[in-house]
PyMOL Python script that loads the backbone (N, CA, C, O; Angstrom):
from pymol import cmd

cmd.read_pdbstr("""\
ATOM      1  N   UNK A   1       0.838  -1.205   0.000  1.00  0.00           N
ATOM      2  CA  UNK A   1       0.000   0.000   0.000  1.00  0.00           C
ATOM      3  C   UNK A   1       0.876   1.261   0.000  1.00  0.00           C
ATOM      4  O   UNK A   1       0.588   2.221  -0.716  1.00  0.00           O
ATOM      5  N   UNK A   2       1.937   1.253   0.799  1.00  0.00           N
ATOM      6  CA  UNK A   2       2.828   2.405   0.877  1.00  0.00           C
ATOM      7  C   UNK A   2       3.523   2.651  -0.463  1.00  0.00           C
ATOM      8  O   UNK A   2       3.689   3.794  -0.890  1.00  0.00           O
ATOM      9  N   UNK A   3       3.933   1.543  -1.126  1.00  0.00           N
ATOM     10  CA  UNK A   3       4.610   1.666  -2.421  1.00  0.00           C
ATOM     11  C   UNK A   3       3.680   2.317  -3.450  1.00  0.00           C
ATOM     12  O   UNK A   3       4.098   3.168  -4.235  1.00  0.00           O
ATOM     13  N   UNK A   4       2.420   1.902  -3.429  1.00  0.00           N
ATOM     14  CA  UNK A   4       1.430   2.457  -4.351  1.00  0.00           C
ATOM     15  C   UNK A   4       1.274   3.958  -4.120  1.00  0.00           C
ATOM     16  O   UNK A   4       1.173   4.739  -5.066  1.00  0.00           O
ATOM     17  N   UNK A   5       1.258   4.342  -2.851  1.00  0.00           N
ATOM     18  CA  UNK A   5       1.120   5.755  -2.479  1.00  0.00           C
ATOM     19  C   UNK A   5       2.292   6.574  -3.015  1.00  0.00           C
ATOM     20  O   UNK A   5       2.103   7.652  -3.579  1.00  0.00           O
ATOM     21  N   UNK A   6       3.523   6.041  -2.830  1.00  0.00           N
ATOM     22  CA  UNK A   6       4.711   6.746  -3.325  1.00  0.00           C
ATOM     23  C   UNK A   6       4.708   6.829  -4.848  1.00  0.00           C
ATOM     24  O   UNK A   6       5.106   7.839  -5.429  1.00  0.00           O
ATOM     25  N   UNK A   7       4.250   5.750  -5.486  1.00  0.00           N
ATOM     26  CA  UNK A   7       4.168   5.723  -6.949  1.00  0.00           C
ATOM     27  C   UNK A   7       3.198   6.806  -7.428  1.00  0.00           C
ATOM     28  O   UNK A   7       3.481   7.521  -8.390  1.00  0.00           O
ATOM     29  N   UNK A   8       2.067   6.917  -6.756  1.00  0.00           N
ATOM     30  CA  UNK A   8       1.063   7.921  -7.108  1.00  0.00           C
ATOM     31  C   UNK A   8       1.635   9.331  -6.962  1.00  0.00           C
ATOM     32  O   UNK A   8       1.431  10.180  -7.830  1.00  0.00           O
ATOM     33  N   UNK A   9       2.351   9.578  -5.862  1.00  0.00           N
ATOM     34  CA  UNK A   9       2.952  10.900  -5.635  1.00  0.00           C
ATOM     35  C   UNK A   9       3.973  11.217  -6.725  1.00  0.00           C
ATOM     36  O   UNK A   9       3.999  12.328  -7.255  1.00  0.00           O
ATOM     37  N   UNK A  10       4.818  10.230  -7.059  1.00  0.00           N
ATOM     38  CA  UNK A  10       5.841  10.424  -8.091  1.00  0.00           C
ATOM     39  C   UNK A  10       5.177  10.743  -9.430  1.00  0.00           C
ATOM     40  O   UNK A  10       5.600  11.659 -10.135  1.00  0.00           O
ATOM     41  N   UNK A  11       4.128   9.980  -9.778  1.00  0.00           N
ATOM     42  CA  UNK A  11       3.411  10.202 -11.034  1.00  0.00           C
ATOM     43  C   UNK A  11       2.782  11.590 -11.069  1.00  0.00           C
ATOM     44  O   UNK A  11       2.833  12.281 -12.086  1.00  0.00           O
ATOM     45  N   UNK A  12       2.189  11.990  -9.947  1.00  0.00           N
ATOM     46  CA  UNK A  12       1.537  13.298  -9.860  1.00  0.00           C
ATOM     47  C   UNK A  12       2.548  14.423 -10.052  1.00  0.00           C
ATOM     48  O   UNK A  12       2.291  15.376 -10.788  1.00  0.00           O
ATOM     49  N   UNK A  13       3.704  14.309  -9.386  1.00  0.00           N
ATOM     50  CA  UNK A  13       4.750  15.334  -9.515  1.00  0.00           C
ATOM     51  C   UNK A  13       5.263  15.400 -10.950  1.00  0.00           C
ATOM     52  O   UNK A  13       5.496  16.484 -11.484  1.00  0.00           O
ATOM     53  N   UNK A  14       5.437  14.226 -11.574  1.00  0.00           N
ATOM     54  CA  UNK A  14       5.900  14.174 -12.960  1.00  0.00           C
ATOM     55  C   UNK A  14       4.901  14.872 -13.882  1.00  0.00           C
ATOM     56  O   UNK A  14       5.282  15.681 -14.727  1.00  0.00           O
ATOM     57  N   UNK A  15       3.618  14.550 -13.709  1.00  0.00           N
ATOM     58  CA  UNK A  15       2.564  15.155 -14.517  1.00  0.00           C
ATOM     59  C   UNK A  15       2.546  16.672 -14.338  1.00  0.00           C
ATOM     60  O   UNK A  15       2.408  17.421 -15.305  1.00  0.00           O
ATOM     61  N   UNK A  16       2.688  17.113 -13.083  1.00  0.00           N
ATOM     62  CA  UNK A  16       2.673  18.543 -12.776  1.00  0.00           C
ATOM     63  C   UNK A  16       3.835  19.264 -13.458  1.00  0.00           C
ATOM     64  O   UNK A  16       3.657  20.343 -14.023  1.00  0.00           O
ATOM     65  N   UNK A  17       5.018  18.666 -13.403  1.00  0.00           N
ATOM     66  CA  UNK A  17       6.199  19.297 -14.008  1.00  0.00           C
ATOM     67  C   UNK A  17       6.047  19.381 -15.524  1.00  0.00           C
ATOM     68  O   UNK A  17       6.392  20.396 -16.130  1.00  0.00           O
ATOM     69  N   UNK A  18       5.531  18.313 -16.138  1.00  0.00           N
ATOM     70  CA  UNK A  18       5.320  18.312 -17.592  1.00  0.00           C
ATOM     71  C   UNK A  18       4.321  19.398 -17.964  1.00  0.00           C
ATOM     72  O   UNK A  18       4.544  20.163 -18.903  1.00  0.00           O
ATOM     73  N   UNK A  19       3.213  19.463 -17.221  1.00  0.00           N
ATOM     74  CA  UNK A  19       2.169  20.451 -17.496  1.00  0.00           C
ATOM     75  C   UNK A  19       2.711  21.874 -17.360  1.00  0.00           C
ATOM     76  O   UNK A  19       2.427  22.734 -18.194  1.00  0.00           O
ATOM     77  N   UNK A  20       3.498  22.119 -16.298  1.00  0.00           N
ATOM     78  CA  UNK A  20       4.061  23.451 -16.076  1.00  0.00           C
ATOM     79  C   UNK A  20       5.013  23.854 -17.192  1.00  0.00           C
ATOM     80  O   UNK A  20       4.971  24.986 -17.673  1.00  0.00           O
ATOM     81  N   UNK A  21       5.879  22.919 -17.606  1.00  0.00           N
ATOM     82  CA  UNK A  21       6.843  23.234 -18.665  1.00  0.00           C
ATOM     83  C   UNK A  21       6.099  23.511 -19.973  1.00  0.00           C
ATOM     84  O   UNK A  21       6.462  24.426 -20.713  1.00  0.00           O
ATOM     85  N   UNK A  22       5.047  22.714 -20.260  1.00  0.00           N
ATOM     86  CA  UNK A  22       4.275  22.891 -21.491  1.00  0.00           C
ATOM     87  C   UNK A  22       3.588  24.258 -21.512  1.00  0.00           C
ATOM     88  O   UNK A  22       3.644  24.973 -22.514  1.00  0.00           O
ATOM     89  N   UNK A  23       2.942  24.614 -20.405  1.00  0.00           N
ATOM     90  CA  UNK A  23       2.252  25.909 -20.332  1.00  0.00           C
ATOM     91  C   UNK A  23       3.262  27.051 -20.406  1.00  0.00           C
ATOM     92  O   UNK A  23       2.977  28.099 -20.986  1.00  0.00           O
ATOM     93  N   UNK A  24       4.454  26.847 -19.812  1.00  0.00           N
ATOM     94  CA  UNK A  24       5.493  27.877 -19.844  1.00  0.00           C
ATOM     95  C   UNK A  24       5.945  28.126 -21.276  1.00  0.00           C
ATOM     96  O   UNK A  24       6.117  29.274 -21.686  1.00  0.00           O
ATOM     97  N   UNK A  25       6.139  27.036 -22.047  1.00  0.00           N
ATOM     98  CA  UNK A  25       6.563  27.177 -23.446  1.00  0.00           C
ATOM     99  C   UNK A  25       5.482  27.910 -24.236  1.00  0.00           C
ATOM    100  O   UNK A  25       5.790  28.798 -25.031  1.00  0.00           O
ATOM    101  N   UNK A  26       4.213  27.541 -24.022  1.00  0.00           N
ATOM    102  CA  UNK A  26       3.115  28.196 -24.736  1.00  0.00           C
ATOM    103  C   UNK A  26       3.064  29.681 -24.386  1.00  0.00           C
ATOM    104  O   UNK A  26       2.887  30.522 -25.268  1.00  0.00           O
ATOM    105  N   UNK A  27       3.218  30.006 -23.102  1.00  0.00           N
ATOM    106  CA  UNK A  27       3.199  31.406 -22.676  1.00  0.00           C
ATOM    107  C   UNK A  27       4.333  32.178 -23.328  1.00  0.00           C
ATOM    108  O   UNK A  27       4.144  33.318 -23.751  1.00  0.00           O
ATOM    109  N   UNK A  28       5.520  31.561 -23.414  1.00  0.00           N
ATOM    110  CA  UNK A  28       6.660  32.236 -24.030  1.00  0.00           C
ATOM    111  C   UNK A  28       6.367  32.550 -25.488  1.00  0.00           C
ATOM    112  O   UNK A  28       6.689  33.633 -25.978  1.00  0.00           O
ATOM    113  N   UNK A  29       5.748  31.587 -26.182  1.00  0.00           N
ATOM    114  CA  UNK A  29       5.398  31.824 -27.593  1.00  0.00           C
ATOM    115  C   UNK A  29       4.421  32.978 -27.709  1.00  0.00           C
ATOM    116  O   UNK A  29       4.581  33.852 -28.561  1.00  0.00           O
ATOM    117  N   UNK A  30       3.406  32.980 -26.851  1.00  0.00           N
ATOM    118  CA  UNK A  30       2.409  34.061 -26.858  1.00  0.00           C
ATOM    119  C   UNK A  30       3.076  35.403 -26.618  1.00  0.00           C
ATOM    120  O   UNK A  30       2.802  36.379 -27.317  1.00  0.00           O
ATOM    121  N   UNK A  31       3.957  35.445 -25.619  1.00  0.00           N
ATOM    122  CA  UNK A  31       4.641  36.698 -25.284  1.00  0.00           C
ATOM    123  C   UNK A  31       5.473  37.168 -26.468  1.00  0.00           C
ATOM    124  O   UNK A  31       5.479  38.354 -26.796  1.00  0.00           O
ATOM    125  N   UNK A  32       6.176  36.238 -27.110  1.00  0.00           N
ATOM    126  CA  UNK A  32       6.990  36.595 -28.284  1.00  0.00           C
ATOM    127  C   UNK A  32       6.105  37.190 -29.373  1.00  0.00           C
ATOM    128  O   UNK A  32       6.448  38.205 -29.980  1.00  0.00           O
ATOM    129  N   UNK A  33       4.954  36.544 -29.617  1.00  0.00           N
ATOM    130  CA  UNK A  33       4.044  37.010 -30.667  1.00  0.00           C
ATOM    131  C   UNK A  33       3.542  38.410 -30.349  1.00  0.00           C
ATOM    132  O   UNK A  33       3.515  39.281 -31.218  1.00  0.00           O
ATOM    133  N   UNK A  34       3.143  38.620 -29.093  1.00  0.00           N
ATOM    134  CA  UNK A  34       2.639  39.934 -28.677  1.00  0.00           C
ATOM    135  C   UNK A  34       3.728  40.985 -28.846  1.00  0.00           C
ATOM    136  O   UNK A  34       3.482  42.079 -29.354  1.00  0.00           O
ATOM    137  N   UNK A  35       4.946  40.632 -28.410  1.00  0.00           N
ATOM    138  CA  UNK A  35       6.069  41.567 -28.494  1.00  0.00           C
ATOM    139  C   UNK A  35       6.346  41.937 -29.948  1.00  0.00           C
ATOM    140  O   UNK A  35       6.582  43.101 -30.272  1.00  0.00           O
ATOM    141  N   UNK A  36       6.313  40.915 -30.827  1.00  0.00           N
ATOM    142  CA  UNK A  36       6.581  41.138 -32.245  1.00  0.00           C
ATOM    143  C   UNK A  36       5.524  42.058 -32.849  1.00  0.00           C
ATOM    144  O   UNK A  36       5.854  42.999 -33.571  1.00  0.00           O
ATOM    145  N   UNK A  37       4.245  41.782 -32.550  1.00  0.00           N
ATOM    146  CA  UNK A  37       3.161  42.596 -33.107  1.00  0.00           C
ATOM    147  C   UNK A  37       3.258  44.030 -32.590  1.00  0.00           C
ATOM    148  O   UNK A  37       2.998  44.982 -33.326  1.00  0.00           O
ATOM    149  N   UNK A  38       3.635  44.174 -31.320  1.00  0.00           N
ATOM    150  CA  UNK A  38       3.774  45.514 -30.743  1.00  0.00           C
ATOM    151  C   UNK A  38       4.898  46.266 -31.457  1.00  0.00           C
ATOM    152  O   UNK A  38       4.775  47.457 -31.746  1.00  0.00           O
ATOM    153  N   UNK A  39       5.993  45.560 -31.736  1.00  0.00           N
ATOM    154  CA  UNK A  39       7.123  46.181 -32.429  1.00  0.00           C
ATOM    155  C   UNK A  39       6.699  46.632 -33.827  1.00  0.00           C
ATOM    156  O   UNK A  39       7.076  47.714 -34.276  1.00  0.00           O
ATOM    157  N   UNK A  40       5.915  45.796 -34.514  1.00  0.00           N
ATOM    158  CA  UNK A  40       5.423  46.163 -35.849  1.00  0.00           C
ATOM    159  C   UNK A  40       4.585  47.430 -35.776  1.00  0.00           C
ATOM    160  O   UNK A  40       4.722  48.327 -36.608  1.00  0.00           O
ATOM    161  N   UNK A  41       3.720  47.497 -34.776  1.00  0.00           N
ATOM    162  CA  UNK A  41       2.862  48.673 -34.607  1.00  0.00           C
ATOM    163  C   UNK A  41       3.712  49.917 -34.365  1.00  0.00           C
ATOM    164  O   UNK A  41       3.429  50.983 -34.911  1.00  0.00           O
ATOM    165  N   UNK A  42       4.753  49.778 -33.545  1.00  0.00           N
ATOM    166  CA  UNK A  42       5.641  50.907 -33.264  1.00  0.00           C
ATOM    167  C   UNK A  42       6.341  51.366 -34.541  1.00  0.00           C
ATOM    168  O   UNK A  42       6.483  52.564 -34.785  1.00  0.00           O
ATOM    169  N   UNK A  43       6.778  50.401 -35.351  1.00  0.00           N
ATOM    170  CA  UNK A  43       7.443  50.752 -36.607  1.00  0.00           C
ATOM    171  C   UNK A  43       6.496  51.505 -37.530  1.00  0.00           C
ATOM    172  O   UNK A  43       6.887  52.473 -38.182  1.00  0.00           O
ATOM    173  N   UNK A  44       5.244  51.053 -37.578  1.00  0.00           N
ATOM    174  CA  UNK A  44       4.249  51.742 -38.410  1.00  0.00           C
ATOM    175  C   UNK A  44       4.079  53.184 -37.950  1.00  0.00           C
ATOM    176  O   UNK A  44       4.029  54.110 -38.760  1.00  0.00           O
ATOM    177  N   UNK A  45       3.991  53.356 -36.632  1.00  0.00           N
ATOM    178  CA  UNK A  45       3.821  54.695 -36.071  1.00  0.00           C
ATOM    179  C   UNK A  45       5.008  55.582 -36.450  1.00  0.00           C
ATOM    180  O   UNK A  45       4.836  56.739 -36.832  1.00  0.00           O
ATOM    181  N   UNK A  46       6.218  55.019 -36.338  1.00  0.00           N
ATOM    182  CA  UNK A  46       7.422  55.782 -36.683  1.00  0.00           C
ATOM    183  C   UNK A  46       7.384  56.209 -38.143  1.00  0.00           C
ATOM    184  O   UNK A  46       7.740  57.340 -38.475  1.00  0.00           O
ATOM    185  N   UNK A  47       6.950  55.299 -39.015  1.00  0.00           N
ATOM    186  CA  UNK A  47       6.864  55.624 -40.443  1.00  0.00           C
ATOM    187  C   UNK A  47       5.876  56.767 -40.671  1.00  0.00           C
ATOM    188  O   UNK A  47       6.131  57.673 -41.466  1.00  0.00           O
ATOM    189  N   UNK A  48       4.751  56.713 -39.966  1.00  0.00           N
ATOM    190  CA  UNK A  48       3.754  57.782 -40.097  1.00  0.00           C
ATOM    191  C   UNK A  48       4.356  59.121 -39.687  1.00  0.00           C
ATOM    192  O   UNK A  48       4.156  60.131 -40.362  1.00  0.00           O
ATOM    193  N   UNK A  49       5.094  59.127 -38.578  1.00  0.00           N
ATOM    194  CA  UNK A  49       5.717  60.372 -38.116  1.00  0.00           C
ATOM    195  C   UNK A  49       6.728  60.880 -39.139  1.00  0.00           C
ATOM    196  O   UNK A  49       6.857  62.084 -39.358  1.00  0.00           O
ATOM    197  N   UNK A  50       7.445  59.939 -39.763  1.00  0.00           N
ATOM    198  CA  UNK A  50       8.428  60.340 -40.778  1.00  0.00           C
ATOM    199  C   UNK A  50       7.716  60.989 -41.965  1.00  0.00           C
ATOM    200  O   UNK A  50       8.196  61.975 -42.525  1.00  0.00           O
ATOM    201  N   UNK A  51       6.568  60.427 -42.342  1.00  0.00           N
ATOM    202  CA  UNK A  51       5.815  60.988 -43.461  1.00  0.00           C
ATOM    203  C   UNK A  51       5.313  62.388 -43.124  1.00  0.00           C
ATOM    204  O   UNK A  51       5.306  63.273 -43.979  1.00  0.00           O
ATOM    205  N   UNK A  52       4.891  62.586 -41.868  1.00  0.00           N
ATOM    206  CA  UNK A  52       4.421  63.913 -41.447  1.00  0.00           C
ATOM    207  C   UNK A  52       5.594  64.888 -41.452  1.00  0.00           C
ATOM    208  O   UNK A  52       5.422  66.063 -41.129  1.00  0.00           O
TER     209      UNK A  52
END
""", "prot")
cmd.dss("prot")
cmd.show_as("cartoon", "prot")
cmd.util.cbc("prot")
cmd.orient("prot")
């Protein structure tokens, strides 16, 4: 019974770490995309100011 309990805890921790790393990678991609789009918007604004 004790072995089963330890196995369950180990499995749970493993699942948690995998889930956290996966969500972290997804968040990083989202942040990169947002940052890139923001940079594009800034460049557009700069071009407009240059035209003015």
